[in-house]
N, C-alpha and C positions, 0 to 999 in steps of 0.2 A: 352358607351363614345368613341368618336373618339380618335384614337391614336395621341399623341402629338409627332410629328417627329422633326428631326433636321432641315428639310427644313422648317416646320411651324415656328419653333422658329426663324429662320434666317429671314424669310419673315416679321414676326412681329417686330423683331429688327430693320430691315431696314426701316420699315415703321414709327416707332415711336422713334428710337434711345434709347429705354428703356434698362435696363440691362437684360441680358439673363435669370436670375433667375425669374425676374419680368415677362418677356415674357412667360417663362414656366408656371408659376403660372396662369397668365391670360388665357392661352390657356386651361389649366386644368379646370379653372372655367367656361369657354364658350364653352366647348365641342369641341375645335379645331377650332372654328370659328375666322378667323384672324380679320376681321372688327369689330366684337363684342368684341373681346379681346382688340383691340385698344381703343374702346370706354370705356371698363372696365378700362384700365389704366388712361384714362382721368378722369373718375369718381372718381378714387381713388387718383387723384392729382399726379400720377407718371410722366405723361407727360402732357404738356399743350394742345397739339393738335397733331393729327396723321398727318405726313407728306405724302402727296400724291406722292411726288417725290422719296422719299427714298434717299439713299446716291448715288450721281452721280458717274457712274462707266464706263463712256465712253469718249472718246476724240473725236476731230474733230473740226468742225466749224458750227455755224449758221449764215445765211446770209438773208438779206431782199432785194427784188427787187420790182420795181413798174413801172407802166405806167398810162396813163389817165384812171382813174376809177377803178384800180385794183392793188392790192399789194399781194406778196407772201412771206411768211417766210419759209425758207428751212434749213433742217439739214442734214448734211452729216457726218458720223461717221468714225473714224479711231481708231487704237489700242493704239496709244501713242500720248502724246502732242508734241512730236518731229516731227511727221508727219504733224501736224496742221500748222507748220512753214514752210513746204516745198512749194516752189512756184508752183510746178506741181499739188500738192493736191489743193491749193488755186484756181488755174485755173479750176480744176474739179469742185470745188464747185460753182464757178461763172458760169460755163457752165450749170451745173444742174439747177441752180436757173433761168437763163434766159430761158432755155427750159421749165421750170415749168410755167414761165410767158407766154410763147408761148402757152402752153397747158392749159391755163386758170386755172391753180392750180389743175389739175387732176393728182392724184398720179400715177395711173396705166399707163396712156399714156406717162407721163414723164419718168417713170421707163423704159418702153419698149424702149424710145427714147435714153436713156443715159446708158443702161446697158453694152453696148459694150465699151463705153468710161470709164466706172467705172472698167471693167474688164482689160482693157489696162492700166489703171493707177495702178492697183493692181499689175500687172506684172512688171511695172516700179519701184514702190516704194518697193514692197516686203511685204506689210502689207495688212491685210484684210480692205476692205473700204466698206461702206454701206450707199446708199442714204435712209435715214430712213423715212422722212416724209415732208409733205408740207401743209402749211395752206394758204387758200385764204380769202381776204376781198375785198368788192366792195363798192363803193359809190363815192359821188361827188369829195371829196377830200381825198387823201391818205397820211398819215404821217408815217414815219418809224424811228426807233431808234436801234442802236446797243450798247450794254453795254459790258464792258471789251473787247473792240476791239483789236484783235491781229494785224490786218491790216485794213485799211479803208473799212467799209461796212461788216466785218466779226469778229464775236467774240463768247462770250459765251451766251449772251441773245439777242434775236432778237424780235422786236415788229413791228407790222403794225396795224394802226388804220384807219377806214374809218368814215368820218364825212360829213353828207349832210349839204349844206347851201352855203351862198355867200362866194366865195373863199377868198376875201380880208379880211373879218371878221374872218373867221375860221382860216386863216393863223397865226392870233395873238396867238392862243392857241393850234393849232394842234400838233405841236412838243412837247409842254409841256404835253399834254395828253398822247402822246407815252412815254415820259419819266415817267410819273406817273404809267403807267402800268408796266413798268420794275421794278419800286420801289415796287409796292403794289401787283403785281401778282394776279389779280382778276380771279375767276373761271368762272363767269357768266357775261353777258352784262347787263341784266335787271332782276328784280325780277320775271318776268314771265318766264325767262329761268331756274330758279333754280329747281332742282330735288326735288319733293315732299318728296321722301324718305330721302333725305339729311336733310330737314327741320325736319321731324319726328325724325331722328336719334339725331339731335342737341337738340330737346326737351327732348328726353329720357336721353341723357347725362347729361343735366342740372338738371332735376328732380332727377335722381338717384345719382347725386353728393352730395346731401344732402342739397343743398342751399334752398330748399323750405320747409324743414322739420318742421312740426309744425305750418306752416302758414295757415290762412283761405283760402278757395278755391278761393275767388274773388282776394285775394292778390297773390296767386299762379298763376292765370291767367294772371295778369298784369306782374308779374316777368318773366313768360315764354314769353309773348309778347315782353318784353324789351329784353330779351336775343336773341330772333329771329331778332329783329331789329338790334341788335349788330352784329349778324351773317351776316345779309344782308350788313351791313356797312363794314365788313370785306371782303366778298366774291363777292359781286356784284358791278361792275365798276361804274354804274350809281350812286350807293348809297355811294360810298366810299368818305370820306372827300378828297377834291382835296390837294394833297401834298403841293402846293405852296400857298394855302389859305384854311386851314381846316375849316373855318367858312362856306364854300359852299361845296355841293357835287359836283362831276364830272358832273352829269346832269345839275346842275344849272349853273356851269360855261360855259358849252357848249351852254345852252339855252340863256345865257346873250350875247352870240355871234351870236345868231340867228341860231344855229345849232342843229342837231339831230344825235345822235350816230347811226352809221349804221352797225358797226362790229369791232372786233379787234381779233388779233392773238398774242400769246406770246409763244415762245419756250425758254426754258432753255436747253442748251447743256446736253445731256445724261440723261435727266430726265426720271426716270422710268425704266432705264436699270439695270439689276441686275449686281452686282459685281461677279467675279469668286469666288467660295467658298473658295478655298485656305485653310489656316489653321483654319478659323472660323468654317468650317463644323466639323473638328476633335474636336474643343473645345466644340462645342454644343453636339456632339455625346457622349462625355465623361459624360456630365451632365445627359444624359438619361439612363445611366447604373445604 
């Protein structure tokens, strides 16, 4: 059996927000495998769903820039919220984003081009700063949205979506689609993009939750198929009920305006960055004694 360490318990707790005792038990039951432990917690009804983001532990800003046929979502991190309000930091974020657009969304070439500017701003502000990531979308029409904006064009959530089609028609719904993405946080654009392992894991969680216990095989098949359709409706942008008209999917709304979804990017500030261990590590360590 794998050793259940304090680090594993912390990782599972940050992924699921479950209690530490539940996390420890889940890891023991699943030989230290964090993903299987998260699924086990869902099966037992302890958590509704594993959070891919974990608890956000980084400050800074997300911004979005665009030009004809291309949009970029960029994240630059700082150590504190206070720095995000600093005009020099905001200028750095803007400069990095514009450079990313110039470099067609390529992270490495953008990083190489801005690293000296980042270092200079670190020296001025006195806090560690990090150009973390950039995502690019391309298509006929680009729409962007910033949620929880600290200043115009910069905030905690950034979205860019590309939709092919007649600009005049697509303009009627483009911005609304970007806002829908911010509200619903899809993981995939189309069903074809969904990782087959994720689908199999969803089936396993559903079956082992006991929902199908005692049911005939043909009924189980229908129940599982229904659960997977629900999973697609939750995770796949095209299959999600449109937030402003839930009677239609996003795909249908776009098609009604003669469009085809080309791509999207969504960034939540600090998503996936671990918190400093601080006192939580000591607390978990005591549990293992």
